[in-house]
C-alpha positions, 0 to 999 in steps of 0.5 A: 500500500502506497501512502500519499506523498506529503509536500513540504509546502503542505506541512509549512502551511499546516504548521504556520496555520496552527502556530498563528491560531495559537498565537492569536489565542494567546494574544486574545487571552492577554488582552482579556487579562489586561482589559476584561469585559464589563460583563465579567467585571460585574459578575459578582455584583450580579450574583449579589442581586439575587439576595435583594428582597422585593421591598429593597428593590422597590425602594431603589431611587430612580436613575437620572439620564446622565447622557448629554444627548438631546431628548427625543420628543415622544409625540408631536401634535400639529394644529390641523384646520377643520376643513382638512378633517371634514374632507378626510371624514368623507373619504371613509364614509360609505353610502348605500343609496344613490340620489335621484340624479345617480339613479337616472344616470345609471338607468340610462347607462344600462339602457344604452349598453343593452340596446347597443 
């Protein structure tokens, strides 16, 4: 049985990839040791919150917004003239009957279409 031949370039690629991954992992661990995530910094405090009673939780003071961002207005109101409101009201109303002029026009239309 003959085994496939391994080239030196394949071995170099494999070892360079392996060592690069190991180096990046070591760099990442060193960076986390110097600058840990905020989530990991507060894990002990988060565990301590389980001992807080409901009464203590309700007595916590409200936190003010300390950011310097401009406040976003929740809702805006505009003055709209009555004519706009009356015009929009007629768009949603439905009529179930025709006036006399519309009835005569529809009779003429039906008569013309059937006789032609």
